[in-house]
C-alpha positions in Angstrom: 84.8 77.3 155.4 85.0 80.8 156.9 86.3 82.2 153.6 83.2 80.7 151.8 80.9 82.1 154.5 82.3 85.7 154.2 82.2 85.5 150.4 78.5 84.5 150.5 77.8 87.3 152.9 79.5 89.8 150.7 77.6 88.5 147.6 74.3 88.8 149.5 75.0 92.4 150.4 76.3 93.6 147.0 72.9 93.8 145.4 73.1 97.1 143.7 75.9 98.3 141.4 77.6 101.5 142.3 76.1 102.9 139.1 72.7 102.8 140.8 73.8 103.8 144.2 75.9 106.9 143.4 73.2 109.0 141.7 70.9 108.9 144.7 68.6 111.7 143.6 69.8 114.4 146.0 71.5 116.3 143.2 70.4 116.9 139.6 72.1 114.6 137.1 73.9 117.5 135.4 75.4 118.7 138.8 76.6 115.1 139.6 78.1 114.9 136.1 80.0 118.2 136.5 81.4 117.1 139.9 82.5 113.7 138.6 84.1 115.3 135.5 85.9 118.0 137.5 87.3 115.5 140.0 88.6 113.2 137.2 90.1 116.1 135.3 92.0 117.3 138.4 93.4 113.8 138.9 94.5 113.7 135.3 96.1 117.1 135.6 98.0 115.8 138.7 99.2 112.8 136.8 100.5 115.0 133.9 102.3 117.3 136.4 103.8 114.3 138.2 105.3 113.1 134.9 106.5 116.6 134.0 104.6 116.5 130.8 103.4 119.6 128.8 99.9 120.9 129.4 98.7 120.5 125.8 95.6 118.8 124.3 97.6 115.7 123.2 98.4 114.8 126.9 94.8 115.5 127.9 92.9 114.0 125.0 92.4 110.4 126.1 92.0 111.3 129.8 89.3 113.8 128.9 87.4 111.2 126.8 87.7 108.9 129.8 86.3 111.5 132.2 83.4 112.3 129.8 82.7 108.5 129.4 82.6 107.9 133.1 80.3 110.9 133.7 78.0 109.7 130.9 77.8 106.2 132.4 77.1 107.5 135.9 74.3 109.7 134.7 72.7 107.6 131.9 72.7 104.2 133.6 70.2 105.1 136.4 68.1 107.1 133.9 67.7 104.1 131.6 67.2 101.8 134.6 64.3 104.0 135.7 62.8 103.8 132.2 63.1 100.0 132.3 61.4 99.8 135.8 58.6 102.0 134.5 58.0 99.7 131.5 58.2 96.7 133.8 55.5 98.2 136.0 53.4 98.8 132.9 53.7 95.2 131.7 52.9 94.1 135.2 49.7 96.2 135.3 48.3 94.6 132.1 49.4 91.1 132.9 46.9 88.4 133.9 48.3 87.5 137.3 46.8 87.2 140.7 47.8 89.3 143.7 50.4 86.9 145.0 52.2 86.6 141.6 52.2 90.4 141.2 53.8 90.8 144.7 56.5 88.3 143.7 57.2 90.1 140.5 57.3 93.6 142.2 59.9 92.2 144.6 61.9 90.7 141.7 61.9 94.0 139.8 63.0 96.1 142.8 65.9 93.7 143.8 69.1 93.6 141.7 71.4 90.7 141.9 75.1 90.9 142.6 77.5 91.8 139.8 80.6 90.3 141.4 81.0 87.6 138.7 80.6 90.1 135.9 83.0 92.5 137.5 85.7 89.8 138.0 85.3 88.8 134.3 85.5 92.4 133.2 88.7 92.9 135.2 90.2 89.8 133.6 89.5 91.1 130.1 90.7 94.5 131.1 94.1 93.1 132.0 94.3 91.5 128.6 93.4 94.8 127.0 96.1 96.5 129.1 98.6 94.0 127.8 97.6 94.7 124.2 97.9 98.4 124.9 101.4 98.0 126.2 100.7 98.9 129.9 102.3 95.8 131.2 105.6 97.6 130.8 104.9 98.7 134.4 105.9 95.1 135.4 108.6 94.4 132.8 110.5 97.7 132.8 110.4 101.4 133.5 107.9 103.4 131.3 108.9 106.8 130.1 105.9 108.4 131.9 105.4 106.2 135.0 102.3 107.8 136.5 100.7 108.3 133.2 101.1 104.6 132.5 99.5 103.7 135.8 96.6 106.1 135.1 96.2 104.7 131.6 95.9 101.1 132.9 93.4 102.4 135.5 91.3 104.0 132.8 91.2 100.8 130.8 90.2 98.7 133.8 87.7 101.2 135.1 86.0 101.5 131.6 85.7 97.7 131.3 84.1 97.4 134.7 81.7 100.3 134.4 80.6 99.3 130.9 80.1 95.7 131.9 78.1 96.6 135.0 76.0 99.1 133.0 75.3 96.5 130.3 74.6 93.8 132.9 72.0 96.0 134.5 70.3 96.6 131.2 70.4 92.9 130.2 68.9 91.9 133.6 66.0 94.3 133.2 65.3 93.2 129.6 65.4 89.6 130.7 62.8 90.3 133.3 60.8 92.2 130.7 60.9 89.3 128.3 59.7 86.9 131.0 57.0 89.2 132.1 55.7 89.8 128.6 54.8 86.0 128.5 52.2 86.8 131.2 50.5 89.3 128.9 47.9 88.2 126.4 48.8 88.8 122.7 46.4 91.3 121.2 46.9 91.5 117.4 45.0 94.8 117.2 46.9 96.4 120.0 50.6 95.5 119.6 51.5 98.9 121.0 51.1 97.5 124.5 54.3 95.5 123.9 56.3 98.5 122.7 58.3 98.5 126.1 60.1 95.4 124.8 61.4 97.3 121.7 61.9 100.5 123.7 64.0 98.8 126.3 66.4 97.5 123.6 66.6 100.9 121.9 67.4 102.8 125.1 70.0 100.2 126.2 71.8 100.3 122.9 71.8 104.1 122.8 73.4 104.2 126.2 75.9 101.6 125.2 76.8 103.3 121.9 76.9 106.7 123.6 79.9 105.6 125.7 81.8 104.4 122.6 80.9 107.6 120.8 82.8 109.5 123.5 85.8 107.1 123.7 86.2 106.9 119.9 85.7 110.6 119.3 89.3 110.9 118.2 88.5 109.4 114.8 88.0 106.0 113.1 91.7 105.8 112.2 92.5 105.3 115.9 90.2 102.3 116.2 91.8 98.9 116.1 89.4 96.1 115.1 91.5 93.6 117.2 90.9 95.5 120.5 88.6 93.6 122.9 86.5 96.7 123.4 85.8 96.9 119.6 85.1 93.2 119.2 82.3 93.2 121.7 80.3 96.0 120.1 78.3 93.9 117.5 77.6 90.9 119.8 76.5 93.3 122.6 74.1 95.2 120.3 72.7 91.9 119.0 72.2 90.6 122.6 70.4 93.8 123.6 68.0 93.5 120.6 67.4 89.8 121.1 67.0 89.7 124.9 63.7 91.5 125.3 62.2 90.0 122.2 63.3 86.4 122.7 60.4 84.0 121.8 58.0 86.9 121.3 57.7 86.5 117.5 56.8 82.8 117.9 53.9 83.8 120.2 52.6 86.4 117.8 52.9 84.0 114.8 51.0 81.3 116.8 48.2 83.8 117.6 48.0 85.0 114.0 47.7 81.5 112.8 44.8 80.9 115.2 43.0 84.1 114.3 43.4 83.5 110.5 42.0 80.0 110.9 39.0 81.4 112.6 38.5 84.1 109.9 38.8 81.5 107.1 36.2 79.3 108.9 33.8 82.3 109.1 34.4 83.2 105.5 33.4 79.6 104.6 30.1 80.2 106.6 31.0 79.1 110.1 30.0 82.3 111.9 30.0 80.5 115.3 33.8 80.2 115.0 34.1 84.0 115.2 33.0 83.9 118.8 36.6 82.9 119.7 38.0 85.7 117.6 39.5 89.0 118.8 36.4 90.7 117.5 34.0 88.1 118.7 31.9 90.6 120.7 31.1 92.7 117.6 29.5 90.3 115.1 26.1 91.9 114.6 26.6 93.5 111.3 29.8 91.8 110.0 29.8 90.4 106.5 32.3 88.6 104.2 33.8 91.8 102.9 34.5 92.9 106.5 36.0 89.5 107.2 38.3 89.8 104.2 39.4 93.3 105.3 40.0 92.0 108.9 42.0 89.1 107.5 44.2 91.5 105.6 44.8 93.5 108.8 45.8 90.4 110.7 48.1 89.2 107.9 50.0 92.5 107.8 50.4 92.9 111.6 54.0 93.2 112.5 55.3 90.2 114.4 57.5 92.3 116.6 56.3 95.4 118.5 57.8 98.2 116.3 56.5 101.1 114.3 58.1 103.1 111.5 59.0 106.2 113.6 60.7 104.1 116.3 62.6 102.1 113.7 63.7 105.1 111.8 64.9 106.9 115.0 66.7 103.8 116.0 68.6 103.5 112.7 69.4 107.3 112.8 70.8 107.1 116.4 73.0 104.2 115.5 74.4 106.1 112.5 75.3 109.1 114.7 78.4 107.5 116.4 79.9 106.5 113.0 79.3 110.0 111.6 80.9 111.4 114.8 84.0 109.3 114.4 84.4 110.0 110.7 83.9 113.8 111.3 86.5 113.8 114.1 88.9 111.9 111.8 88.4 114.4 109.0 88.9 117.4 111.3 92.3 115.9 112.5 93.4 115.4 108.9 92.4 119.0 107.9 94.2 120.5 110.9 97.3 118.4 110.1 97.2 119.6 106.5 96.8 123.2 107.5 99.7 123.3 110.0 102.2 121.3 107.9 
């Protein structure tokens, strides 16, 4: 009983991830990033010296990528979280809720839930990843570079925990955004008001892909498709796209069907039906030609909140990591060719 009590107390207190607590706003993000990066690089240097390894790029490469990835996560996660909160506040402002409901939602937006379960799951998967990477030699024998092996295992575990916590924060925000969007009336002539749903997914995916761009900067030839960290990329991106837009298309389709039925009735001569239309307050000079044009506009309205510039930027940003990995791999091959 006491153990359960203390566990519940711990769970109730651990509301905010360290990713949201560390960057507390007292220092600019760049300064915080430089400090984190320098501290990690000093630790990596100490590990290399302890194992009496040469101070060359090969011994620093993965450690440097790890330090850059950690710095990136610590800086980017709170920034994206602030963007999500701003968009949540916007959706709240255009929702059709009373004062009591808005107060409940404001409290829900500001309070994060504990990430203990997610962290434990990430730790378990990280141990499996360590096993696949050969770090379990620490328990079955004596590795050639003892401290480097310990640090390597720490890097794998830390990356899994940080990426999992960051992703969980994004998913939590987007889930709230999806639920809140159901409180906002669909306006087929103003779908821009729902752009926060698409923007939330784009920002989250860019943050997620950014970490992998750093970790895999060594080239595509070093990426093993069987690694747990690689296997989760596609499902996570799909999840981030789906979460904020879940059920939204069905709502838009239903509204389009309702509006088109009204327009068809008006074209047939039932002008009274148009009073229930989106343009019901502007019927003074409307004619059949106007109704046909309006019908075409409704039919071609996107059923998800997206525009061409947003979609093109999204595709472009997703391609950047692949181009980065290929370019890094090509540089490695060129350098190897020139020195051999």
